[in-house]
C-alpha positions in Angstrom: -181.4 -81.3 -38.7 -184.1 -83.6 -39.9 -186.8 -84.4 -37.5 -187.5 -84.3 -33.8 -185.4 -87.4 -33.0 -182.3 -85.9 -34.5 -182.9 -82.6 -32.8 -183.3 -84.3 -29.4 -180.1 -86.3 -30.0 -178.3 -83.1 -30.8 -179.5 -81.5 -27.5 -178.6 -84.5 -25.5 -175.1 -84.5 -27.0 -174.7 -80.8 -26.1 -175.9 -81.5 -22.5 -173.3 -84.3 -22.2 -170.6 -82.0 -23.6 -171.4 -79.4 -20.9 -171.4 -82.0 -18.1 -167.9 -83.3 -19.3 -166.6 -79.7 -19.8 -165.7 -80.8 -23.3 -167.7 -78.2 -25.2 -169.8 -75.2 -24.2 -172.5 -74.3 -26.7 -175.1 -71.6 -26.7 -178.1 -71.1 -28.9 -178.3 -67.6 -30.4 -181.9 -66.5 -30.2 -183.9 -63.7 -31.7 -187.2 -62.5 -30.3 -190.1 -62.6 -32.8 -193.8 -62.0 -32.3 -194.2 -65.8 -32.2 -191.6 -66.2 -29.6 -187.8 -67.0 -29.6 -186.3 -68.1 -32.9 -183.0 -69.9 -33.0 -180.8 -68.0 -35.5 -177.4 -69.4 -34.7 -175.1 -71.2 -32.3 -171.8 -70.5 -30.7 -169.5 -72.9 -29.0 -166.2 -73.1 -27.1 -164.2 -76.4 -27.2 -160.7 -77.7 -26.6 -160.3 -76.4 -23.1 -158.2 -78.4 -20.7 -155.7 -78.4 -17.9 -152.5 -76.6 -19.0 -154.0 -75.4 -22.3 -153.7 -71.7 -22.8 -155.9 -71.8 -25.9 -159.3 -73.1 -27.0 -161.4 -73.0 -30.2 -164.4 -70.9 -30.8 -166.9 -71.7 -33.4 -170.3 -70.6 -34.7 -173.0 -71.0 -37.3 -175.9 -68.8 -38.3 -179.1 -69.6 -40.1 -179.3 -68.2 -43.6 -182.1 -65.9 -42.6 -179.9 -64.2 -40.0 -176.8 -63.6 -42.1 -175.7 -60.1 -43.0 -177.3 -58.5 -39.9 -174.4 -58.7 -37.5 -175.8 -61.7 -35.6 -172.6 -63.8 -35.9 -170.1 -61.1 -34.8 -172.2 -60.1 -31.8 -172.7 -63.7 -30.7 -169.0 -64.6 -31.2 -167.9 -61.4 -29.3 -170.2 -62.4 -26.4 -168.9 -65.9 -26.3 -165.3 -64.7 -26.4 -165.8 -62.3 -23.5 -167.6 -65.0 -21.5 -164.8 -67.5 -22.2 -162.0 -65.2 -21.1 -163.9 -64.3 -17.9 -165.1 -67.8 -17.1 -161.7 -69.6 -17.7 -159.3 -66.9 -16.7 -158.3 -68.9 -13.6 -157.6 -71.9 -15.8 -155.1 -69.8 -17.8 -157.1 -69.2 -21.0 -155.1 -66.7 -23.0 -156.1 -67.2 -26.6 -159.1 -68.2 -28.7 -158.7 -69.7 -32.1 -161.3 -69.5 -35.0 -160.8 -71.7 -38.1 -162.5 -71.6 -41.5 -161.9 -72.6 -45.1 -159.8 -70.2 -47.0 -162.6 -69.5 -49.5 -165.0 -68.3 -46.8 -164.8 -64.5 -47.0 -167.9 -64.1 -44.8 -166.2 -66.0 -42.0 -163.1 -63.8 -42.4 -165.3 -60.7 -41.9 -167.0 -62.2 -38.9 -163.6 -63.0 -37.3 -162.3 -59.5 -37.9 -165.5 -57.8 -36.6 -165.2 -60.0 -33.5 -161.6 -59.1 -32.7 -160.0 -62.2 -34.2 -156.8 -61.3 -36.1 -155.6 -63.4 -39.0 -152.9 -65.7 -37.8 -151.9 -68.0 -40.7 -153.0 -70.3 -43.4 -153.5 -73.9 -42.4 -152.7 -76.6 -45.0 -155.6 -78.7 -46.3 -156.0 -82.2 -44.8 -158.3 -84.2 -47.1 -160.8 -85.7 -47.0 -162.1 -83.9 -43.9 -160.5 -80.5 -44.8 -160.1 -80.5 -48.6 -159.1 -76.8 -48.8 -156.6 -74.7 -47.0 -157.9 -72.9 -44.0 -157.5 -69.6 -42.1 -156.6 -69.5 -38.4 -157.7 -66.3 -36.6 -156.7 -65.5 -33.0 -158.2 -63.4 -30.3 -156.0 -62.8 -27.2 -157.3 -62.1 -23.7 -156.7 -58.5 -22.5 -153.2 -58.4 -21.1 -152.1 -61.7 -22.6 
């Protein structure tokens, strides 16, 4: 993000998403001697009445990669989602990434998301094929 204005707009958009129940995002923080540092973000979206699945997503700052930050954050989000939305019938979480992103495949596998299938490209937004990974709720 570039600048305070863009950052504030991003935060306001996330607050609106929470209020609407459209997307639930969490900052991933790491304690430093200077205070908390944002090293990533995890989100849950696509929930709705009669929907048994939702999409999980994440990003990590370059300085946090390779230290297990993303798998721990994604695992925490997934456990929270299944607990928080059990009554609504949430049974499965989906994680999508481009086929050439081996690091995201490793994160998915470490977080209990099994490879599901290859998704065809859809240019211009998705110029490459993708991977769909799935994590099912216990007992689903």
